[in-house]
Each structure stands twice: as structure tokens, then as C-alpha cells.
C-alpha positions in Angstrom: -130.6 -59.8 -4.8 -132.7 -57.1 -6.3 -134.4 -54.9 -3.7 -137.5 -52.8 -3.7 -136.9 -49.1 -4.5 -138.8 -48.1 -1.4 -136.6 -47.6 1.6 -137.3 -47.4 5.3 -140.0 -44.9 6.4 -143.3 -44.6 8.2 -145.4 -45.6 5.1 -143.2 -48.5 4.1 -143.0 -49.8 7.6 -146.7 -49.7 8.0 -147.1 -51.6 4.8 -144.5 -54.2 5.9 -146.5 -54.7 9.1 -149.8 -55.1 7.4 -148.4 -57.5 4.8 -146.8 -59.6 7.5 -150.2 -59.7 9.1 -151.5 -61.2 5.9 -149.0 -64.0 6.0 -146.1 -62.6 3.9 -142.6 -63.3 5.1 -140.2 -60.4 5.9 -137.7 -61.7 3.3 -140.4 -61.6 0.6 -141.1 -58.0 1.4 -137.5 -57.0 0.6 -138.1 -58.0 -3.0 -139.4 -55.6 -5.6 -143.2 -55.6 -5.4 -144.8 -56.1 -8.8 -148.4 -55.3 -9.4 -150.2 -57.9 -11.5 -152.9 -55.6 -12.8 -155.7 -57.9 -14.0 -159.0 -57.2 -15.6 -160.4 -60.7 -15.1 -164.1 -61.2 -14.5 -166.8 -63.8 -15.2 -168.9 -61.6 -17.6 -166.4 -60.8 -20.3 -165.3 -63.6 -22.7 -162.2 -61.7 -23.6 -161.2 -61.7 -19.9 -162.8 -64.8 -18.4 -159.5 -66.8 -18.7 -157.2 -64.1 -17.3 -157.2 -65.5 -13.8 -155.3 -68.6 -15.0 -153.0 -66.4 -17.2 -152.2 -64.2 -14.2 -151.0 -67.3 -12.3 -148.3 -67.9 -14.9 -147.3 -64.2 -14.7 -146.9 -64.5 -10.9 -144.9 -67.7 -11.3 -142.4 -65.9 -13.5 -142.2 -62.9 -11.2 -141.4 -65.1 -8.2 -138.9 -67.2 -10.2 -137.1 -64.0 -11.1 -136.9 -62.7 -7.5 -140.0 -60.4 -7.3 -143.1 -60.4 -5.1 -146.2 -60.4 -7.3 -149.4 -58.8 -5.9 -152.5 -59.1 -8.0 -154.9 -56.2 -8.2 -158.0 -55.7 -10.3 -159.6 -53.2 -12.7 -162.9 -53.0 -14.5 -163.0 -55.0 -17.8 -166.3 -54.7 -19.7 -167.1 -56.2 -23.1 -168.5 -53.8 -25.7 -170.7 -56.6 -26.9 -172.3 -57.0 -23.5 -173.0 -53.4 -22.5 -175.9 -51.0 -23.4 -175.2 -49.0 -26.5 -178.0 -46.4 -26.1 -178.6 -44.1 -24.4 -176.3 -44.8 -21.4 -173.3 -45.9 -23.5 -170.5 -46.7 -21.0 -167.8 -48.6 -23.0 -165.7 -45.6 -24.1 -166.1 -43.7 -20.7 -165.0 -46.9 -18.9 -161.6 -46.5 -20.6 -160.7 -43.4 -18.7 -162.0 -44.9 -15.5 -159.8 -47.9 -16.0 -156.7 -45.7 -16.4 -157.8 -43.9 -13.1 -158.2 -47.2 -11.3 -154.7 -48.3 -12.2 -153.2 -45.0 -11.2 -154.9 -45.0 -7.9 -154.0 -48.6 -7.1 -150.4 -48.7 -8.4 -149.4 -45.2 -7.5 -151.1 -45.5 -4.1 -149.3 -48.7 -3.2 -145.9 -47.6 -4.7 -145.3 -50.8 -6.7 -141.9 -51.1 -8.3 -143.3 -52.3 -11.6 -146.4 -53.9 -13.1 -147.6 -56.5 -15.6 -151.0 -55.7 -17.0 -153.5 -58.3 -18.3 -156.2 -57.2 -20.7 -157.8 -58.1 -24.0 -160.9 -56.1 -24.9 -161.8 -52.8 -26.6 -161.4 -50.1 -24.0 -159.5 -52.1 -21.4 -156.2 -52.5 -23.4 -156.1 -48.7 -24.1 -157.1 -47.9 -20.5 -154.2 -50.0 -19.3 -151.8 -48.4 -21.7 -152.9 -45.0 -20.8 -152.2 -45.8 -17.2 -148.8 -47.2 -18.0 -148.0 -43.9 -19.9 -149.2 -41.8 -16.9 -147.3 -43.7 -14.2 -144.1 -44.3 -16.2 -142.8 -47.3 -14.2 -141.4 -50.5 -15.6 -144.4 -52.2 -17.3 -145.2 -55.2 -19.6 -148.7 -55.8 -21.1 -150.0 -59.4 -21.6 -152.9 -59.5 -23.9 -155.3 -62.4 -23.7 -155.2 -63.8 -27.2 -157.8 -64.3 -29.9 -161.0 -66.3 -29.5 -161.1 -69.8 -31.0 -163.6 -70.1 -33.8 -167.1 -71.4 -33.3 -168.4 -74.4 -35.0 -171.8 -74.9 -36.7 -173.1 -77.5 -39.1 -169.7 -79.0 -39.8 -167.7 -75.9 -40.3 -165.9 -73.1 -38.5 -167.8 -69.9 -38.3 -166.8 -66.3 -37.3 -168.9 -64.3 -34.9 -169.0 -61.3 -37.3 -170.8 -63.4 -39.9 -173.5 -64.3 -37.3 -173.9 -60.6 -36.3 -174.4 -59.7 -40.0 -177.6 -61.9 -40.0 -179.4 -60.0 -37.3 -181.2 -57.6 -39.7 -182.0 -60.4 -42.1 -183.5 -62.5 -39.4 -185.5 -59.5 -38.0 -187.0 -59.0 -41.4 -188.1 -62.7 -41.6 -185.8 -63.5 -44.5 -183.8 -66.2 -42.8 -184.6 -69.6 -41.4 -184.7 -69.1 -37.6 -183.2 -72.4 -36.8 -180.1 -71.6 -38.8 -180.0 -68.1 -37.3 -180.3 -69.3 -33.7 -177.6 -71.9 -34.4 -175.2 -69.3 -35.7 -175.8 -67.0 -32.8 -175.4 -69.7 -30.2 -172.3 -71.3 -31.8 -170.2 -68.6 -33.5 -168.3 -67.4 -30.4 -165.5 -69.4 -28.8 -164.9 -69.9 -25.1 -162.6 -66.9 -24.4 -160.4 -64.3 -26.0 -160.8 -61.4 -28.4 -163.4 -61.8 -31.1 -161.6 -63.2 -34.1 -162.0 -60.3 -36.6 -160.2 -56.9 -36.8 -162.6 -55.2 -34.4 -161.3 -53.0 -31.6 -160.0 -55.7 -29.3 -157.6 -57.4 -31.6 -156.7 -54.1 -33.1 -155.6 -52.8 -29.7 -153.7 -55.9 -28.8 -151.8 -55.5 -32.1 -151.1 -51.9 -31.3 -149.7 -52.9 -27.9 -147.3 -55.2 -29.6 -146.3 -52.7 -32.3 -145.6 -50.1 -29.5 -143.2 -52.6 -28.0 -145.2 -53.1 -24.8 -145.8 -56.9 -25.2 -143.5 -59.8 -25.8 -143.2 -60.7 -29.5 -146.2 -62.6 -31.0 -148.5 -62.0 -28.0 -151.2 -60.2 -30.0 -151.7 -63.1 -32.5 -151.8 -66.2 -30.3 -154.9 -68.1 -29.4 -156.5 -67.5 -26.0 -156.6 -71.3 -25.5 -153.0 -72.0 -26.6 -150.0 -73.1 -24.5 -148.1 -70.2 -26.2 -150.2 -67.6 -24.2 -149.2 -69.2 -20.9 -145.6 -69.3 -21.9 -145.7 -65.7 -22.9 -147.3 -64.9 -19.5 -144.6 -66.7 -17.6 -141.8 -65.0 -19.6 -143.5 -61.6 -19.1 -143.3 -62.2 -15.3 -139.6 -63.0 -15.5 -138.8 -60.1 -17.9 -140.5 -57.4 -15.8 -137.8 -58.0 -13.2 -135.1 -57.2 -15.8 -136.9 -54.0 -16.6 -137.1 -53.0 -12.9 -133.4 -53.8 -12.5 -132.5 -51.7 -15.6 -134.9 -48.9 -14.8 -136.6 -49.2 -18.1 -139.9 -47.4 -17.7 -143.0 -47.3 -20.0 -142.2 -43.9 -21.6 -138.7 -45.2 -22.7 -140.6 -47.7 -24.9 -143.7 -45.7 -25.8 -141.8 -43.0 -27.7 -143.0 -40.8 -30.6 -141.4 -43.2 -33.1 -143.1 -46.2 -31.4 -146.5 -44.5 -31.8 -145.7 -43.8 -35.4 -144.9 -47.6 -35.8 -148.3 -48.4 -34.2 -150.2 -46.2 -36.6 -148.4 -47.7 -39.6 -149.3 -51.2 -38.3 -152.9 -50.0 -37.9 -153.0 -49.1 -41.6 -151.3 -52.4 -42.7 -154.1 -54.4 -41.1 -157.0 -52.0 -41.5 -157.5 -51.9 -37.8 -160.6 -50.6 -36.0 -161.5 -46.9 -36.5 -161.5 -46.6 -32.7 -157.7 -46.5 -32.8 -158.1 -42.9 -34.1 -159.3 -42.2 -30.6 -157.2 -44.6 -28.5 -153.7 -44.1 -29.9 -153.7 -40.3 -29.4 -155.1 -40.8 -25.9 -152.2 -43.1 -24.9 -149.6 -40.8 -26.6 -151.0 -37.7 -24.8 -150.9 -39.6 -21.5 -147.2 -40.2 -22.3 -146.7 -36.5 -22.6 -146.6 -36.5 -26.4 -149.0 -33.7 -27.3 -148.7 -33.9 -31.1 -151.1 -33.7 -34.1 -151.6 -37.4 -34.1 -154.4 -37.4 -36.7 -151.9 -36.0 -39.2 -149.8 -39.0 -38.6 -152.8 -41.3 -39.4 -153.3 -39.3 -42.7 -149.7 -39.6 -43.7 -149.5 -43.3 -42.8 -152.7 -44.0 -44.8 -151.0 -42.6 -47.9 -147.8 -44.5 -47.3 -148.7 -47.9 -45.9 -150.7 -50.3 -48.1 -153.1 -52.9 -46.8 -151.0 -56.0 -46.2 -153.4 -58.4 -44.5 -157.1 -58.6 -45.6 -158.8 -59.6 -42.3 -162.5 -59.8 -41.4 -164.8 -58.0 -41.3 -163.5 -56.3 -44.5 -161.6 -59.4 -45.8 -161.8 -63.2 -45.9 -159.2 -64.0 -43.2 -159.4 -64.2 -39.4 -156.8 -63.5 -36.8 -156.4 -67.3 -36.6 -155.3 -67.2 -40.2 -152.9 -64.4 -39.4 -151.5 -66.5 -36.6 -151.0 -69.5 -38.8 -149.4 -67.4 -41.5 -146.6 -66.3 -39.0 -148.4 -63.9 -36.7 -147.5 -60.4 -35.8 -143.7 -60.9 -35.9 -144.0 -62.0 -39.6 -146.2 -59.1 -40.4 -143.9 -56.6 -38.7 -141.0 -58.1 -40.6 -142.7 -57.5 -43.9 -143.6 -53.9 -42.8 -140.1 -53.3 -41.4 -138.8 -51.1 -44.3 -141.6 -48.6 -43.3 -140.9 -48.8 -39.5 -138.4 -47.4 -37.1 -136.8 -50.8 -36.4 -134.5 -49.2 -33.7 -137.4 -48.7 -31.3 -136.8 -50.4 -28.0 -139.3 -53.0 -26.6 -140.0 -54.7 -23.3 -137.7 -57.5 -24.3 -134.7 -55.2 -23.9 -134.2 -55.6 -27.7 -135.3 -53.5 -30.6 -138.2 -54.4 -32.9 -135.8 -55.3 -35.6 -134.0 -57.7 -33.3 -137.3 -59.2 -32.0 -138.5 -60.1 -35.5 -135.3 -61.1 -37.2 -136.2 -64.8 -37.3 -139.9 -64.4 -38.2 -141.2 -66.2 -41.3 -144.3 -65.9 -43.5 -146.0 -69.2 -44.0 -148.9 -67.9 -46.1 -148.1 -65.1 -48.5 -151.7 -64.4 -49.3 -152.6 -63.7 -45.6 -149.5 -61.7 -44.9 -148.6 -59.8 -48.1 -145.3 -58.0 -48.9 -145.0 -54.3 -49.5 -144.4 -55.1 -53.2 -147.6 -57.2 -53.4 -150.2 -55.7 -51.0 -153.9 -56.2 -51.0 -154.4 -52.6 -52.0 -152.6 -49.3 -52.0 -155.5 -46.9 -51.9 -155.4 -44.8 -48.7 -157.8 -46.1 -46.0 -158.5 -42.9 -44.2 -158.0 -39.2 -44.5 -158.0 -36.3 -42.1 -160.0 -33.2 -43.3 -159.3 -29.7 -41.9 -161.1 -26.4 -42.2 -163.4 -24.0 -40.4 -165.8 -26.8 -39.8 -163.2 -29.0 -38.1 -160.2 -27.0 -37.0 -158.7 -30.0 -35.1 -159.6 -32.4 -37.9 -162.3 -34.8 -39.0 -161.9 -38.4 -40.3 -163.2 -39.8 -43.6 -162.8 -43.4 -44.8 -161.5 -42.6 -48.3 -161.8 -46.2 -49.5 -165.5 -46.1 -48.8 -166.4 -42.9 -50.6 -167.9 -43.0 -54.1 -165.7 -41.4 -56.7 -168.3 -38.7 -57.7 -168.6 -37.6 -54.0 -164.9 -37.0 -53.5 -165.7 -33.3 -54.0 -169.0 -32.3 -52.6 -171.1 -29.1 -52.0 -174.5 -29.0 -50.5 -176.9 -27.2 -48.1 -176.7 -28.2 -44.4 -179.6 -30.1 -42.8 -178.9 -30.0 -39.1 -179.9 -32.6 -36.5 -179.2 -32.2 -32.7 -179.8 -35.9 -32.0 -179.6 -39.3 -33.7 -183.3 -39.9 -33.0 -184.3 -36.6 -34.8 -182.2 -37.6 -37.8 -183.7 -41.0 -38.0 -187.3 -39.7 -37.7 -186.6 -37.2 -40.5 -185.1 -39.8 -42.7 -187.9 -42.3 -42.2 -190.6 -39.7 -42.8 -189.0 -38.6 -46.1 -187.7 -35.2 -44.9 -184.1 -35.7 -46.2 -183.5 -34.4 -49.6 -180.9 -35.4 -52.2 -177.7 -33.5 -52.1 -177.9 -32.3 -48.5 -175.0 -32.2 -46.0 -176.6 -34.0 -43.1 -175.1 -32.7 -39.9 -175.5 -35.1 -36.9 -174.1 -33.3 -33.9 -173.9 -33.6 -30.1 -172.8 -37.3 -30.6 -169.2 -36.9 -29.5 -167.6 -37.9 -26.2 -169.0 -34.9 -24.3 -172.3 -34.8 -26.1 -173.2 -38.4 -26.1 -170.3 -40.5 -24.8 -168.9 -41.2 -28.3 -171.8 -43.0 -29.9 -172.0 -43.6 -33.7 -174.3 -42.6 -36.5 -174.1 -46.1 -37.9 -177.9 -46.7 -37.7 -178.5 -43.5 -39.7 -175.8 -44.4 -42.2 -177.2 -47.9 -42.8 -180.7 -46.6 -43.4 -179.5 -43.9 -45.7 -177.6 -46.6 -47.6 -180.9 -48.3 -48.3 -182.1 -45.2 -50.2 -179.9 -44.9 -53.3 -181.0 -41.4 -54.4 -179.8 -40.1 -50.9 -176.8 -42.4 -50.4 -175.4 -41.4 -53.8 -175.8 -37.7 -53.3 -175.7 -36.8 -49.6 -172.8 -36.3 -47.1 -173.0 -37.2 -43.5 -171.0 -35.1 -41.1 -170.9 -36.0 -37.4 -168.9 -35.4 -34.3 -169.7 -39.0 -33.3 -167.5 -42.0 -33.9 -167.5 -44.4 -36.9 -168.5 -47.9 -37.1 -166.4 -50.5 -38.9 -169.1 -50.7 -41.5 -169.2 -47.0 -42.3 -169.4 -46.3 -46.1 -170.3 -43.5 -48.4 -169.3 -39.9 -47.9 -169.4 -40.1 -44.1 -167.2 -37.7 -42.1 -166.8 -38.5 -38.4 -165.0 -37.3 -35.3 -165.3 -33.7 -36.3 -163.3 -31.8 -33.7 -163.8 -29.9 -31.5 -167.1 -31.5 -31.1 -170.3 -29.5 -30.9 -170.7 -29.9 -27.2 -167.3 -28.3 -26.7 -168.5 -25.3 -28.7 -166.9 -26.5 -31.9 -167.9 -25.0 -35.3 -170.3 -27.9 -35.9 -172.5 -26.4 -33.2 -172.8 -23.1 -35.2 -174.0 -24.5 -38.5 -177.6 -23.7 -39.4 -180.0 -25.2 -41.9 -179.2 -24.0 -45.4 -175.5 -23.1 -44.9 -173.5 -24.4 -47.8 -171.0 -27.1 -46.8 -168.1 -28.1 -49.0 -165.9 -31.2 -48.7 -162.8 -31.9 -50.8 -161.4 -35.3 -50.0 -158.4 -35.1 -52.3 -157.4 -31.8 -50.8 -158.4 -32.9 -47.3 -160.7 -29.9 -46.7 -164.0 -29.3 -45.1 -165.7 -25.9 -44.8 -169.0 -24.2 -44.1 -169.3 -21.2 -46.4 -170.2 -18.7 -43.7 -168.3 -15.5 -43.0 -166.1 -15.5 -39.9 -167.9 -12.5 -38.5 -171.2 -14.4 -38.7 -169.6 -17.4 -37.1 -168.3 -15.2 -34.3 -171.8 -13.8 -33.8 -173.3 -17.3 -33.6 -170.5 -18.4 -31.2 -171.5 -15.6 -28.8 -175.0 -16.9 -28.8 -174.1 -20.6 -28.4 -175.4 -22.4 -25.4 -175.6 -26.2 -24.8 -176.5 -28.0 -21.6 -176.0 -31.6 -21.0 -179.2 -33.3 -19.7 -177.6 -34.4 -16.5 -180.8 -35.7 -14.9 -181.2 -38.3 -17.6 -177.9 -40.1 -16.8 -176.1 -41.7 -13.8 -173.4 -39.9 -11.9 -170.4 -41.5 -13.6 -171.5 -40.4 -17.0 -172.0 -36.9 -15.7 -168.5 -36.9 -14.4 -167.2 -38.2 -17.7 -169.0 -35.4 -19.6 -167.7 -32.7 -17.3 -164.1 -33.7 -17.6 -163.5 -35.2 -21.1 -161.5 -33.3 -23.7 -161.2 -33.2 -27.4 -161.3 -36.4 -29.5 -158.3 -35.2 -31.5 -156.3 -35.6 -28.3 -157.9 -39.0 -27.6 -160.7 -37.8 -25.2 -158.5 -37.9 -22.1 -159.3 -35.8 -19.1 -158.9 -32.1 -19.4 -156.8 -30.8 -16.5 
């Protein structure tokens, strides 16, 4: 019988006595102890069902000779939390990784199965798995069933799109309220390619979930079968000594980035994938991999919000195994997964049942690169542009800088007519350290409503993107202004040039002048305006190009 790796000693004997006191049998305590790391709670629809899913994981662990011990982590829903000014969703990701490290490392578990679904919880769990490097399997919670309204299925993203229309009084409020109240299902990840489903798919492409996990319904029997099999399989990984870093290799991360491009995943993956990779000890220029993959990998499944299909449609078309099989010529199929088999072996029997939902490499939805990474003296570590959203005449841009140190200042100026055509609009101190990784989406949307500005101006920010970003909008400029990056040194009137085809972004200021400005730079976070946790986050978070992990 497989035994726990922890031999006799003062700490293990104390633990044995305490657990016997809780009613465990001495024979149980000789088994490998597997942490079932759950993010279940009653206030997050993506996680509200994970208590039941965890039961099946524990059944599998016991069946295979292990002792399951369930522990909890934070699991907030980005749709539930405050966005401004105390934005906590991205900061929670790092805290979740810390929680897992404290609990699992502190209790010296032999392995773990992690349950999560939503935006920052899945990457937080994967970051912890990479840090701890013990045998690990991730079970993601499945996609949300569609809502129903007036005789048809409806997607939540289409209800959200009506908020502005209703606010302006251009929509029947009975219809609007019906959409809002009936567009979300009972549990699971929202059914479009927002961050939750994107991260679940990344977990599978990395090899950290069982095949098909990322594209099953949250209310299906398949999810519970996967959970049970994950419980059994973790014991095989413990026996073989297969730890997380043996699966999350450089090649596996490249596969995940390619999968991201094939499904036009959330722009937040630009932040999360490098964070997980760096926690795994892979300090590489990950944004360059995104740029390369964007040029090499076509869009193979046109999923909402950008396309007509939902994750349910992807599931019916063959799910993630079928998509990965179509993408396989571009992947490293020899990457090992938690099944004990390679990706190629896992997907060998997969089939496509709808060739319009899951396209082939020869017949993609589109081939134009989705994103590009710009480099230059304005963003030495890189900045991200959504190439497909840029008007052709703005691919090469030059204009004077108009600098804003807050989103509110930028909006006030725009609304009062202070923005001029052809300007390079700099929105800074919006990155992870400056403002917890908020977005300039409100400003972008209002600019879009003024054609003479939208068609001539560039937006450059150290904040994040929204999925709806369009126009010449450059985000994630790194290092961010709050870290003393070059964006902090730009002054009104400086000429800014952007060359998307050549992947370049510059401010036309001599280096001697930039050095002088750098000596005079000073920025202070307004600590008194925010709670202690956000203060801790700001003090310790690092560059977005490395995923915004802790600087140590």
C-alpha cells in the first residue's frame, strides 16, 4: 500500500495525534494525505457547486488508497466585486496563491487536487501549484448553462451589452429586466470567452486537467465523472513522483499560448500565463511568445463575445480535445499531462462534430494576427496592442502626447472637449501597482463615440485591456508608470510614434532628457485611501510583463 512521504518525527507525530483526536483512524493516517483545495462559496456562481464536485474528488482519492483532506481558498467572482476604486479581483489572485502555499506547505500534504472556475482563482491555484511543485491535478467547474428568456436561450454577454442602451432610455425596461434576470445559469463559468473559460482552457492545454474538463457543462454528469477520476489519478502521480513542474514546462506554456490564440481568449491571459510560468521558475520573455503565436496561429473557433458561438457550442462540437487535435500540428504533442500520457495520446480519439464551430488550420475563421507586442523606449518590457482592432490608417501613428495621471482626469477632459484630434492620449498610473490593474475601457468607449477622435488618436496606458477594446489602443505598457517606467516621464507635447507592423513604440525625447526626468521622478501611492490588503499588494507587486507576481 502506498504510504505518505512523511516519516516519524515530532511534527508528524503531533499531527497524527491531533487527527486521531478528530476521529481519524491510525490506518488512514498511514495513507498519502491529499489536499482537496476547494474555492467553494455561496456568493460566486462559478464556484457554488464545487462542494458537490469535491465530494466526488474525495471519493476517488479514498478509492485509490489516499486520505483526502479538504481545505479552502478565497474564490471571488469578477462580476460581483467592486471595480472602482477598490478593485480587488486581480490582487486576490496573488493572495489565493499565498493561501494555498500556506495551507498545503504548512500541512505537508503529499499531493493536491484543486477545484476552481473563475477569473483569478484558476490562475491563483496554478501559480500555487507551480510554486509548491508537488503532484497536482486541477478540476475546473465547467461552463454555465444558458439562460432562457421569451422562448429562447440567451447568453449573459448579450444582456450585459444592453446596460448602456437601457440607461439611455432606448430599450423597453420589461425586456431589459427580463434579460438581466434570466440570462445567467445556475452555476459554472459564464458561457463566453471571458477570463474564466479562457483560464479553464489554459489549464487543460497546460496538461493540468483531465481531457475535456474545460468544456463540459457545470451541471453535467461528465464533470462529476472527471472529478472522481481526478481523485483516483492523483494517487498515481504521487506514486510516480510526477510533480507540477514536470507537466508545466516551457513547451507546455507555449502550447497554452497557442491555444489562447486559436480561441481568441481573454486578454487577461497576457497577465496570468506569465505569472504561472514565472512561479514555475521559467523567467522568459513570455510576451514575445504571445506575439509569435499571434502571427502563427489562426482563429479556429469564433466564440462570444467576438463571435456567434458559446462554450456550449464548442462542447457539442467536440470540446477541447477536438480543438486541440485540430491544432496539434502547431503544438508540442509530446508534452506530458496529469493523465500520465502526452497531449497527442490524450486526444488521439477526439472528433469534430461541427466543422464551423471548430475549424481546421486549413479553414480558419481568420488568419490576421490578434495581438502584437510593441517595444521601444516607451515600453522596454513591452506593450500590447490588439492588431485586429486597429484601423488600417492608424497602423503607423505619430502625434503629440496628452498626459493624464488618472482615469477620472482623462474622462473629464474628454467630456469637456479638451482632447484634440491626432493626440497620443497617455493614461498612466493604472497598472497593478498604480491602480490594481484597472482598465481604460470607459475612456475607450466614450472616445469611440466621437469619430474625429477615435479615427485619429492613440490611447496608451499601463492599465489592462477590456475584451471590447478597439481602435489604436496600447495597453499593459511595462514597466508601468508607478514602477518608474518611461510612461511616467512623458510630458504634454512630447512626440509619440507607434509602428504596429514593426512592433515599435517610442517617445521622441533624447535619452539625456529622459535621464534628467527620471532623476526628478517621484510618485506616492495614496495609502490612506485604500484598505490594508491593497496597500500590501501595491508594495509587493512586480512588473506586468512577468505576470505581476510578488517581487522578492
